[in-house]
C-alpha positions in Angstrom: 88.0 115.4 155.8 87.9 111.6 155.5 90.6 110.7 153.2 90.2 106.3 152.9 92.9 105.2 151.4 90.2 103.9 148.8 89.6 107.3 147.9 93.1 108.4 147.8 93.6 105.4 145.1 91.2 106.6 142.6 92.0 109.8 142.4 96.4 108.4 141.9 94.0 106.4 139.3 93.1 109.4 138.0 96.0 111.7 138.1 98.6 108.4 136.3 96.2 108.3 133.6 95.2 111.5 132.9 99.1 112.2 132.8 99.2 108.9 130.5 96.4 110.8 127.8 98.1 114.0 128.2 102.0 112.8 127.6 100.1 110.5 124.5 98.3 113.0 123.1 100.9 115.7 123.3 102.4 114.4 119.8 99.6 113.8 118.2 100.1 115.5 115.4 96.5 117.9 114.5 97.4 117.7 110.5 94.3 114.9 108.5 97.0 114.1 105.6 93.2 113.1 103.7 91.4 114.1 101.0 88.3 114.3 99.7 86.5 113.8 96.9 84.4 117.4 95.3 82.4 117.9 93.0 81.9 120.9 90.5 80.0 121.0 87.1 80.3 117.2 87.7 84.0 116.6 87.3 85.2 116.0 90.7 88.3 116.8 92.2 90.3 116.5 95.7 90.0 118.5 98.3 92.0 118.3 102.1 90.8 118.6 105.3 90.9 122.8 105.5 88.5 123.0 101.8 91.5 123.4 100.0 91.5 121.9 96.5 94.4 119.9 95.9 93.1 117.9 92.2 91.2 119.7 90.4 87.5 118.9 89.8 88.7 117.9 85.8 87.3 114.6 86.1 84.3 112.6 84.7 84.3 109.3 87.7 85.3 109.3 90.6 86.2 105.4 92.2 87.6 106.8 95.8 85.7 108.6 97.5 89.0 109.6 100.5 92.2 108.5 99.4 94.2 107.9 103.0 97.4 106.6 100.7 96.5 106.4 97.3 92.9 107.1 95.0 92.0 106.2 91.8 89.6 109.0 88.7 89.1 108.0 85.6 89.2 110.8 82.9 88.0 112.4 79.5 88.7 109.2 77.4 88.1 106.5 80.3 92.0 106.0 81.7 91.7 104.9 85.5 94.5 107.7 87.4 96.2 107.2 90.2 96.7 110.1 92.7 98.8 109.8 96.1 97.3 111.3 99.8 99.0 115.2 98.2 98.0 115.3 95.2 100.1 113.9 93.1 99.3 111.8 90.4 101.5 108.6 90.4 100.1 106.5 87.1 98.1 104.8 85.0 95.8 100.9 86.7 94.8 98.5 84.4 91.3 98.8 83.1 89.4 96.0 85.6 86.0 94.8 85.6 84.8 98.6 84.5 87.0 100.1 87.3 90.3 100.1 88.8 92.0 96.7 89.1 91.5 94.9 92.3 94.8 93.9 94.5 95.9 90.2 94.6 98.6 89.3 96.6 99.4 92.9 97.8 99.8 94.3 93.9 98.3 95.3 90.7 98.0 96.2 87.6 99.1 99.0 85.7 99.7 100.8 83.0 101.3 103.1 80.6 101.4 105.1 78.0 101.7 102.4 75.4 99.4 99.8 76.9 102.2 97.9 78.7 101.5 96.3 82.6 103.3 96.3 85.2 103.3 96.2 89.3 101.9 98.3 91.9 101.2 98.0 95.4 98.7 99.4 97.8 100.8 102.3 99.0 101.4 103.4 95.0 105.1 102.5 94.7 105.7 100.6 91.5 107.2 96.7 91.6 107.4 96.3 88.6 107.3 98.4 85.5 105.1 98.3 82.8 107.1 95.9 80.2 104.0 92.9 79.7 101.9 93.1 76.3 99.3 91.1 79.1 99.6 90.1 82.0 97.2 88.1 84.7 97.2 89.4 88.4 99.2 87.6 91.2 98.6 84.5 92.5 100.7 82.7 95.1 103.5 84.6 94.2 103.4 84.4 91.0 102.0 86.3 87.9 101.7 84.7 83.6 102.9 87.5 81.8 103.3 87.8 77.8 105.8 90.3 76.1 103.7 89.3 73.0 99.8 88.5 71.5 97.5 89.9 70.7 94.2 91.1 71.6 90.9 89.3 70.1 87.0 89.9 70.4 84.5 87.3 71.6 81.0 86.6 72.4 78.3 88.8 70.8 75.8 91.1 72.7 75.9 92.2 76.3 77.9 88.8 76.4 80.7 90.4 74.5 84.4 90.7 76.0 87.9 90.7 74.4 90.8 88.2 75.3 94.4 87.8 75.2 96.2 85.4 72.6 99.8 84.5 72.9 101.7 81.2 72.2 104.9 82.9 74.8 103.2 83.5 77.9 105.3 82.6 81.2 105.5 83.2 85.3 107.3 86.2 87.0 107.4 86.5 91.7 108.0 89.3 93.5 110.9 88.6 94.2 112.5 87.3 90.5 111.0 89.6 87.9 
């Protein structure tokens, strides 16, 4: 048997790499905490990796196909709801541009049952509870908000939209709310 130093070094590295792989992956869990969109009779919900229903298929639209942390669905009246990867309802989301509000500076707008606006982070944590009549997204650490105002229709036909009017706008920061 011809054992030279090169073969022994290669064998040694293979053993070391194999040992490290075993040690590193021994602590990995097989659990897949993601939820996957499911459709039944034209309605959407979420199942886990084992195929168990976690969020019942009761929603006419799903914005998120895979929930790693949070995901969004629309209910029958158009309210956008946020669920976490455990299937727990967290809050309603501000509807912007025909879908859930976009994160800006790490936060997106949420709404309560009285249509007051607050902010949540992309992990599903409420950062600022809903308390504003209207609120713009955060930009460079600040958001323009108001406690009073009216929603006014603008434009005609396909250009029809609404705008917010208030004479008492002010700015908030993430730290000083």
